[in-house]
N, C-alpha and C positions, 0 to 999 in steps of 0.2 A: 504494499500499500504506500500511497504518497504521503508527504509531510502533513502535519496538522492543519486543518482548514479553519481559517478565521471567519466568523460571520458577524455582522453587526446590522444596524438599521440606519436609515438615512438621516436620522437625527444627529449622527456623528458628523455630518457636513464635510465629509472627506472630498478631496478633489478627484476628478477622473484619473489623473495621472498617478496619484498615490495609490488608488484602488488597483490600478492596472500593475504598477510596479510591484506591490506587495501581494497581489493575488487574493485581496479581501472580497469576500461576498457580501453585498450590501442589499438588504431587503428593503424595498422602499415603502415608505408611508404613502398614503394618498392624501391629496389635497382637494377638498370641495370648494370650488369657486363658483358661487351662485348655484345654478343648476347643473354645472359640469364638474365632473371628478377626473383629476389628472394624478399620474404618479410623480411623487416628489422626485427631483433631479437638481443637479448642481446648477442649471440654468435659472432656477427660481432664487438663487441666492445672489440678488442684484438690486441696486438701488432703483433702477428702472422699473422693475417688477413691483416694488413697494410703492413708488409713485403712483403707478397706474392702478393698483388695488385700492389705494386711498382716494384717489381721484373718482374711481367708479364706485366707491363705497361698498366693495365686495372683498371682505377680508377673508383670507384662506382659513378654512376649518380643517385641521389635520386629523386624519384617521389612520391609527397605527395598524401595522400588520397583525392579522388575527391567527388563531391557531392553524387554520387551513393554509395560509400563506407560508407560515413557518415550517409546517409539516412538509410542504412541497420542496422547500429549500433543502431541508435536511435529507429528504428522501433522494434527491439528486445528488447531494454531496456523499452520502453514505455509499454510493456506487464508486466513489473515487478515493475514499479514505475510511479508516476505521476510528478516527480521532477528530472531533470537532470542538472548538471553543467559540462560544456565542457570547458576545459582549454587547450590552444594550443600555438604554437610557435608564434614568432612575425609575424605580417602580412608582414613585410618588407623582410623576409626570404622566405616565401612561401605563397600561396593563400589558406592554409588550414583553416584559420578563416573565409575567404569568403565562402568556400565550406560548413563550418559548419553552417554558417548562412542561406545558401540557403536551406540546409536539415533541419535546424530548421523551416523554413517556411512550409515545407511540413508537418510537424507534428502539425501544429497548430489545437487546439481542442482536441488533444488526450493526451498531457501532457506538462508540463512546461519545456522548455529547455533554459538555459541561456549560452551564449557563452562568453568566456573571452579571449582577446588577452593578453598573459601574458607579452608581450614585451621582451621575452627571448627565449632561446633555450638551450639545453644540460642541464647539471646539475642544472642550475638556474631555468629552467622551472621545472625540477623534484622537487626541493624544494617546489615550489608553489603548485604543484599537491599534493604532500604529506600533505602540510598544509590543502588543501581543503578535502582530503580524511579522515584525522583524525577528522576534524570538522564534517564531515557527520557521521562517527561512533559515535561521541559524541552527535548525534541528532539534529544538527543544520539544519535549513531549506535551501532550495536553496538560497533564498534571502540573508540570514545571511552569507551563505558561499561565495557568491559573494562579498558582502561588506568586507569580511575578507580578501579574496584573493586581491582585489584591494587595500586595506589598507596595505597589506603585500609587495606588488611589490616594494615600495620605500626602503624596508628594505633588498633587495637582490641585490647583486652587482656581475658582471661578469667582470673581467679584464684579458687581455691576450696580448701575444706578438707573433708576427710572424716574421720569417726571411726575407720574402718576401711578397709582396702584391699581387702576381700573382692570388692566389685563390680568395682572396677577391674582386679583381678588375674583374675577369672573372664572378664571381656571381652577379656583379653589385651592391656589397655592399660597395664600397670605399665611404668615406665621400664626395668627389668630384673628378672631372676628374683630377685637378691639383695634389692633394695629392696621387692619385692612382700611380703616377710615380715618385714622388719627395721624396722618402725616409721616408715616414711616418712610415715604420716599424721600425725606429730608436726610436720611442716613444711607450709608453704603449697605448693599445686600449681598449675601454670599450663598452659594449652594453648599450646604454642609450635611453629611450623612443622607444625601439624596433630597434635602428639603431646602426651601428658601428661608434664610433666617437673617436677622439684622446683624451687621458687623459692629459689635458694640465699642470696640476700641476706635472707631471712626469718629472724627469730630463731626458735630452738627452744623458747623459754620463753614464757610468757604464754598467754592463751587464744586460741582461733581468731579471736575478735573482734579482739583486739589485733593479731594478725598481718595481718589484712585491712585494718584501719585504717592500720597502718603502711605497707602496700603502696600504698593509695590516696593517702596523704599525699605520695608522691613527685611527684605531678602538680601542675603549676601551675594548669592550667586544663583543663576537660573540657567537651566539648559535651553528653554525656549520661552517666549513671552509673545502673546498676541493681543492686539487691540481688537475688541469685539464691538461691532457697530453695524448699523444698516445703511449708512451713507446719508441718512436724513438729519443727523445731528452733527453739526460741524465741530462739536466738541472733540471728535476723534483726531482732528488736525492739532488741536491744542495739546492733547495727550502725547502725540507723536513728537511735537516740538520740545515739550518738557523732557521726555525720555532722552532725546538726543542731547539736550542741554546738562541734565542732571545725572543721567547714566550712560555716558558716552559709549562705555565698553560693552553695554548690553545690547546684543542684537534682538530686534523684535520685527514682527510682520503684523500687517492688518488682516482682518478676517471678517467679511460680511456675513452676519448670522443668517440662517435659514428661516423659511416661513413657520417651521414648527416652533423654533425658539421665539420667533416674531409673535406667534399667537399667544405665548405665555408672558411675554415682558413688553410687548408693544413696538411701535416703529421708531422710537427715538432712544432706546437704551444704549448706554455706554457701558462697556466692560473691559476686563482684562483676565486673560487665562494665563496662568503661571505654571511652569512645570520645573520643579527643583532637579529632576533627573533621578536616575537610579544608580546604585552603587555598582 
């Protein structure tokens, strides 16, 4: 049999180039746009798409892969390998981990499938999937890859700021009912243990850019750093400028988040995904 196969879902927001280079299988979410339903794809991660949806007042409604979709993927891959590691977005954001585990049960006796709740979404999930895929290419077993990914999760951080809590509250992801309507958007938010929580060490004064720079300044060294934005909030340019001035030795890249994350945080969120790296 061939090497371990790595599976994820399109909320990982991986580029076509990375998917092809690392041989990752991506199970697409579906996007309901008005009366039409489309498969999620990298082409939807664009400022132009967001401008158009807002202009037309038709926001994407994400539909995660169900048990049938996951079973079809596993069935196909089980003909190619006897070892699959499936890494997906936080179970608090969608039921895809639950669907993957139900599909896993259908494949018992055919091949070994291990499902990981990454506790993240968007580029943070993508980082973890890339770690898994590079380990598979290096010849690690499924069990070794699972241990590596679980050990890497604490080294990944996703902090972000939203202008309003509307999208987060509508998705049922606000930390609690009280904070959903009491100005939590004034502070920095994080995804921690798969859930959106306030970053309490963040100051409540200053601009969102100030808070994000303050957050990232706590790190001594980062293997990778990404500015997360939709292109609709010019603050990402200010973040890039500040990073070049205050952390000149730190490489970073910009990442336009996808319509799935868009549905949870809205069109003008600003964030940073930081990866400390693995030993």
